[in-house]
N, C-alpha and C positions, 0 to 999 in steps of 0.2 A: 705271101699267104702260108700261116700255119692254122691246119686244122684241128680239131676239137672235139669232136663228138660227144654230146651229151650221153652219160650212161643212164640218165635220168627216162629215157626216150628207149631204152632197150628191153629185150624181151628179158624180163628177170628171173624165169625158170629156166633159161639158156645163158648165163651172163658171161662167160669163159668162151662159149662160143659164138658167141656176137659181137662179142668183142676182137677176138679173133680174126672175123669176117674184116672187120673195118681197119684190124690191121694190115690186113694181106691186101685190101684197098688203096691202101698208101696215104693214109693220118699220120700227122705227129705227135698228134699227143691224146691222151684221154680227162676228157673232164667229168668230174665227182662232186656232184651236189650232194653235200650235205645237209639236212634240215631239219631243227629241232620240234618244231612247234611252237614254237615261241617266237623268236628273230624274223619266222615267216609262219603262217597260217598251215604248214604240210609238213608230214614226217617222212624222210627218204629210209636213208640208210646211213651207218657208220662205221668208224674204225676196223672192226669186224669184217663188213663186207670187201671193205678197200683191202684189208690184210690177206683175205684169199682169194682175192682176184690177181693179186702183187706176181705171184708165182707162174702165171699161164700170159703174160703181157710183157715185153720189152719197152710198151712203149713211155712217154712222161706221163707219171699220173698227175694232172693240175685238178689238188683237190679244192674247190670253192665251199667255204665252210659258211651256210645262212645260218649263224647260231647266236646266241646271246652270249657275251665273256669268251670268246674264242679261246683266251688265254690258257684257260681249265684245260683243253683237250692238244694244243698243239702236240706236245710230245706223243701222246696216243697215235694221231693219226702220221706221225714221223716213223713212229715205229711199224704202223702196217705199211710202209713203204711210198708213202707220199713223196714227188720230187719237188713242187711246188705247192706251196699254200696261200691262197688269197682269202682275204677276210674279210668283212664290210666295212666302212669305216664309220658306218653308224652304231655298230653292235657292241664298243668297247668304249671306256674310258680312258683307255689308255694303249692309243695306237702304240706310240713310242715302246712301249714293254713290249707289246707283241711283234712289231717289226723284229726286235733284237732276238726277241725268242726263236723268230724262226730262221732269222739268219746265223745265230748261233747251233742250231741244230741243220745246218749245211743246209738246208731249202731254199730255195729262188723266192721270194716275196712279192706277194701282190695283193693292191688294194682292192675293194671294189666298190661304188657308188651305185645306190639306187635311181631310179627316174628322178624321183622331187629333190636328189640331194645335189646340192649346187655345185661345180665344178673347184669353186676357192677351196674346199673342203678340205680337198685331197692336195693340193696343190704346196703346204708345209712338208709333205712326205715322199712329194715325186723324186726327190734325187736319192732318196733311198729305197725304192721301189724296183724289182727288174719288171715289172707290171702292172699297168694299171685295167680295168675289169670297169666299162662301162655298162649299167644292166639298160637292155634296150624295152626289156619286158618288167613288171611289177616282181619281184623274187618271191618264190613259193610254188608256182605250179609250170608244168611243160606245156607245150600248144599253145601258145599267145602267140598274137599278130606282135611285129615289132612296132614300137611308137616312132615313127619318123621325127620329131622334136629331141630323143635323145641323141641321133646322130650329130647335130649340133654341137653338143659337150665332147663329143668323139672328136669333132673337128676344131675345136679350142684346144684342149688337151694335147693333141698331136703337136697345135700351133706352138704350146708352151714345153712340147718336150723338145721340137726343135729346136726353139728358140735359146735352151738352157743347154743344147747338143748334147742330149745324152743319148743311151742306146736304149731307152725302156721301151719294152713292147706296149701296144694298146691293143686291148679285147673287147669285144664284142660278144653280149651272150643275150639271147631272144628272138625266137619269132624269124629267124636267118635261112634262107634256103637260096638257090640259083637264082630265082627270081629279082630277089633283092640285095644279092650281095655286089654287085656293083657298087651302088649307092655306099654300102657298106663298107666297104675297099677307098671308093672314094672320100670318104671322109676322114683317112688316116689308119683306118684300122688294120692291123697285120696278123691277129690271132684270133679267128673264127672259131667260136661257140656255134656247134649245130646239133639239135637232140634228132627232133621228127623228122627234118628234112634228109638225114641219114641213116639212123637206126630204126627210123618208123615207114621207110621206103622199099618198096617190094623190093627192089637191087640194090643195097647199099654200095656197091662200088662203082656202081653207074652213077651213082647221087653223086658219089667220091668226084668221079670224072667230070660232072656236068658241075659242078663248082670250080675244080680245077682249068675248067674250059673258062669260065668266067674270067678269071684272074690271069689266065694267056689272052684273053681277047684283043 
């Protein structure tokens, strides 16, 4: 399991300090939710914040673009220090072009699908992705509860990844913590995004350890 805490739940007045704490606690990646107020009904932060954080962390920067027509901004996020870029299959009319653009920039490619989007929508692109993200909540706001039915989509995707003999990572994002982590992992997910459960915890290091304990149980 790779743990990727979502910056959306961090203390925005102390971002570098918050990131350093979870990095020391043993997470693998940092999940950076970029929202534009159009694709989702919320606005978070952009390339400027990511670029400001980049010198303060050695973590893999897992940039999740919840924005319309992401092809307009790929270069900006690459320049800011993204290591991997996730775009929503629903957000563009040219998924092939976006995949090529991210790959050409030297970043890992991931495609995300929202809860109401059928698994079949991403299957044509599966062989060209390093990761697929299954949203386990409606995108746009942190602190929501996991939608159990979305784990069936994760299960179907893991079965297809296995059937094709791919090494594609399967990520889940939304409402995940130590209490429901076992069900998420059982669905075939190997990259877990946790915002409130880690950054919102009184002791993020203990929260990370609790999630590792579930993995190793």
